[in-house]
N, C-alpha and C positions, 0 to 999 in steps of 0.2 A: 254502200260506200260513200265516203265523205267527198264532196266536190273539191277539186283541186284549186279552184278559182275562189273558194270562200275564204275570208280572213281567218287566220289561225290564232287561237288563244295561246297564252304562254303554256298551259297544261297540254294542249294538243301538239305544240312544238316539242315539248319535252317527251311525250309519248312517242311522236315520230322518231325522235332521236334515239329513244331506247330501243324501238323495233330495229332501226338500222344497225345499231351496235349488236343487237342479238344476232342479226343475220350475218354480220361480219364474224362474230364469235363462231357461229355454227359452220359457216363456210370454211373459215381457216382451220378449225379444229376437226371437222368431220367430212368436209369435202362437199361438192356441188350436189352429188346424188343424194346426200343425206339432208340437204337444206331445204326441206319441204316447209310450208307455211306452218304446219303442225308442229314440226320440231322446232322451228324459230319461236313459235308461241309458247311452246312448253318451256323453252329455255328461260323466258321471263315471267312464267307462271301466268299467262294470260290465255284466252280463248283464241282460237283461229279467226273467229269473227272480228276480234279487235283489230287484227293485222288487215283484214278485208276492208275494215272500215276506213283505213287510212291509205291504203295502197291497192291498185288495180292488179291483184293477183301476184304471183311470183316474179313474172317478167317486170311488172311495175315496180316492185320492191327491189329487185336487183339492179334495174335501171337507176333507181334513186341511190343505191349503194354506189355504183360507178360514179355518178355525178357528184355525190358529196364527197368522195375521196379526191377526185380530180380537183374539186373546187378547193378543198383545204390544202392540197399540195401546191396549187397556184398561189394561194394566199400566203403560204410560208416561203416560197421561193421568189416571187416576184420582187419584193422590196430588196431582198439580198443581191439579186441580179442587177437590179436598176440602180443601186447605189455603187456599184463597181465601176471603175473607168473602162472605156472601150478597149477591146483587144484581149490580150491574155488574161488580164484580171477578171474580165467580164466572163470569159470562157470557164476559167476555174471557178468562179462564183456559181455559175450555172450547174456546172457537174457536181461540185461539193453540196449545193443546196439540194439537189435531187437525191443524192445518195444520203445526206443527213436526214431527209424526209423519210425515205425508205427505212433507214436504220431505226427511227423512232416510230415507225408505223407498220411494223412488220405483219401484224395480223391483218391490217387493211390491205397490204400488197398481196398477202397469200389469199384473201378472199377475193381480190380482182382476178388472180390467176385461175382460181376455181371458176369463176364465172366465165372468163373468155374461153377456157378450155372445155367447160361443160356445155355452155350454151350452143344450141344448134346454129349454123350459119344463117344470117338474116334475121335472127330473133331481135327483138325490140331493145335488148341490153347493149347492143353494138353501137347505136348512134352516139351516145355520150362519149364512149371512148374514142370513136373515129374523129369526132369534133375535137376533143382534147388533144388527140394525136397531131392532128393537122395544125393546130395552134401551136403546140410544142415545136414542131418542125420549123414553123414560121419564126418563132421566137429565136432559135438557134441559128437560123439563116440570117436574121438581122444582126446578131452578135457577130457573126463571122464576117459579114459585109462591113460592119463598122470597124472590125479590126483590120480588114484590108485596107479600108480608106484611111486608117490611121497609120498605116505602114507597118503594123505589127504582124500581119499574116502575109503569106505569099499569094501567087495567082493560083486559083482553083475554083471549081464550081461549088459555090457557097451551099446551094441546096442540097446537092449530092453529099457533101460533107456533113451537113446537118443531119440528113437522113441516116448516115453512117453512125454519128455520134448517138442520136436517139436510139437506134438499134442496139448500140452497146449498152446504154443505159437501161433500156428495156430487158436485157438479157439477165440482169440482176434478179429479176423476178424469178427466173428458172433456177438461178443459183440458190435462192432462199427457199424454193421448192425442194431442192435436193438437200439442203443443210440450213435449217431455220436459224442457226447460229453463226453462219458465215459472216466473215469481217467485211461488210460492205463498204466501210468507210476506207479500207485499205484498197479495195477494188476501185473505189472513186478516185482516190490520189493517184493510183497508177493510170487510170483512164485519162485524167486530166494531164498528166505528164506526157503520155503518149500523143494526144492531140495537139497539145502546145508545141511539142518539138516537131510533130508532122506537119503542122500548118504554118509554122513560123517563116517569116520573110527571109 
């Protein structure tokens, strides 16, 4: 297996990206149980050994899938949220950016669902998600607190409200699992309206 601390060449980076994309395809299309290293390797016509060279087994690969999707989501959402004024505009930007990302990354979201539902409790795929979830709740808490300070939101426990909003956004994953063509943008618009109205001063 290749050392994770060694510098990566452009070709190595491209191969890793290819393997991650293949893992997402197999997870989203065939489910966690079918997403063996052999199946992922076959999907891109390489040997299982090629995957083992870049990733520390299935757990290592799936951990990288989770981390890469969360990193991409944060990069998409952060500038959209940070450019919005505090209060209702920032809240709407946060919800809208989340749902836009989900809408345009349905395979990735389905892959995450398969990982979270298929992996045993305590497996090493959990830490990237747990860390990302904590960061997301922290971000929403800040948005709500800033809205309160700006006088746009009323008096409520910001962190509890942030946890409720994150749970509502995360529920979209199960909506997609039941219907891969679900209108997640409409879901997001309705969610933003509900929270804006419920939290207003």
